[in-house]
N, C-alpha and C positions, 0 to 999 in steps of 0.2 A: 441561661442556655438550656435548650431542650433538644433531645435527640430522639428521633423516631424513624424507623425503617431505614437506618443507615444515613439519615439526613440530620445534621446538626443545625438547629435554628437559632439565629442570633439577631439581636437588635443593636444597631450602631448609631450613636449620636455624633453628628458631624460638627456641631456648633461649639464643642468644647472637648478638652482632653479628658479621657477616662481610662480606667484600668483596662488593659487589653483583654478581650474575651479569651476563653480557654476552650480548645477543641481537642477531643480525644479520638484517636484512631489506632488501628492495629497494623503493625508492620506487614507489608506484603498484601494488603487487601486489594482485591480487584476493583474495577470501575463500578463500585456499588456504594461508595461513600461520597456524600455531597455536603456542602455547607450552604445554607439558605440565609441571606442577610437582608433584613428590612432596615433601610436607612432613614434616619430621622434628622431633622434640623429644628432645634429649640422645642423638641417634644412632638413635632408634627411630621407627618410623612414627607420625605424629600422626594419631589417628583423627578422621575427619570423617563424621558420620552424615547421615541424610536431613533433619535439621532445620537443617543449616548451608547457607549459600550463599556465593558468592564473586564478586568482580568484578575486572576489570583496568582500571586508570586509567592513561592514557598522556598525558604532556605532551610534545608534539612539539617539535622544534628551534625552530619559529617561535612557541612559547608557547601554541598552541591545545591543547585537551584533548579526549580521547575517553574514554568510560566504557562498558564492555561487560560483560555477564554472562559468567561462566565456568560450566562444568559439572563436577560432581564424580562420578567413576565409582565403581563398587562397590568398587574397591580403594583408594579414598580419594585417588586422583590427580586433580588439577584440570587442566582443559584450557581455555585461553583463546584466543579468536580475535584475530588482528591484522587488523582490518577495513581496507578500502581507505582510509577516512578517517583511520585511525591512521597510515598510511604515506605521507601526501601531501607531507611536507616532509623533504628530505634533511638529514642531519647527525646529531648525537647528542642524543637526548632521554632520557626516563626512563619506566619503567613501575613501577607499584606493584600488587602482588597483595594484595587485601584479603579476609580471612576474617571472616564474620559468623555469630553464633549464632542460635538459634531466635527471639529477640526483637530481632533486628537489632543486637545489641550487637557491637562490633568486637572480634574475638578477637586478630587480629594483622595486621600489614602487612609485606610483604616487598618491598624495592625491587630494581630491576634497571636496568642501562643498556641503552638501545635505540639501536643504530647503524643508520641508514637510509641505504643507499648510493644515489646518484643514479640515476634512470632513464636509459636511453639517449637521446641527442638525437633529437628527433622524436616521442617517445612523448607522447601527449596527457595533460596533467596535469589533475587535478580540483582545484577550489578547496579550500584548507585552511580548515576551520571547526571549531568545537567541536561535538562530537556526544555525546549521552548516551543511547545505546540501552538501557542497563541501567535507566533510569528510566521507560521508555515505559509499562510496566504500572502503575507507581505514579501516573504522570501521568494516565492514563486513569481510574483509580479516583478520583483527586482531582477531576478535571473532572466526573465523574458526580456526586460528592457535592456539588460547588458548584452544579450545575444543580438538583439536588433541593432543596438548601437555598434557592436563589433562587426556586424555584417553590412553596415551601411556603406554604399559605394556612391559613385557620381550620380547615378539615377535617383538615389534616395537622399541626396545631400540636402534637399529642401526640407526633409523631415528630421534632419539631425538635431536641430535646435529644440524641436518639440520633444523628441525622445530623450535628449539630454536633460531637459528641464523636468520631465516626468520622473526620470531616474533620480535626479537630485532631490526632488521633493520626497520620493519614497524613502530614500536613504535617510534624509533628515528626520522624517516622521519615525522611522524605525529606531534611529539613534535616540530620539527623545523618549520613546517608550522603553528602551533598554535600561534607562537610568544609569546605574553605576557600571553596567556592563559596557563592552565596546563592540564595534562591528567592523568586519573586514571582508571585502570581496576579492577572491583570487582564484586562479585556475587550479586544476587537479594536481599538476606537477608542482606548482608553487606551494600548495597545501602539503603535499607529500614531503617536500624539502624543508618544511617548517619544523624546527626542533629547538627548543620545546614548544609545544602548543599551549597557549594561555587558556586556562580553564574559565576565565572570566571574559573571553572574547567569543562572539557568535560569528562563525566563519560561513560565508556564502560561497560555495565552491561551484565553479563552472567548468564543464568538460573542456579539455584542451582543444579538441577538434571543433568546438563552437567558436573559437577565436578567429575573426576574419583576418585576411591578409592585408 
């Protein structure tokens, strides 16, 4: 492990199990911490092309979860942000680096240990919650499909099957990427009436007025 300018550099071997890498960060750090991972297979660089994408999932010491997109450079190295929400709780948590192929199939998962040292006394702490930045784009697409589907009338009936198929594929893809988490789409009033709310469920909330008659 090497750390320079707020970036922790790691090498991950995909062909066999190995001891998880160790990442150090400070509680409450702003978006200035990153992890750079060079993936290897049998000691050689593992090629990642433009069809691949990657995420970092962090389980903090208090049990809350964050999921953020990583970026893949031209040299195949993946860079992941340690967002402020990822570093809200001091202690030891864990990070997983996930590699996905062109059709969202999971290629590999690489674990790491994440040690978050306490912030100095007096530093203002932000509330620790689960945060899923990596799913924002998918959520937007799903909500748009839900709205179109709900507003479909006789004139748009011919498009119903296409919209429904697209929505089903988007939800299935999102469910696959959520792993142990679950997914639920519901209206604002349904969400408000939900008690208790499951911390391991990602809720997609659509405004009541967007529901078609």
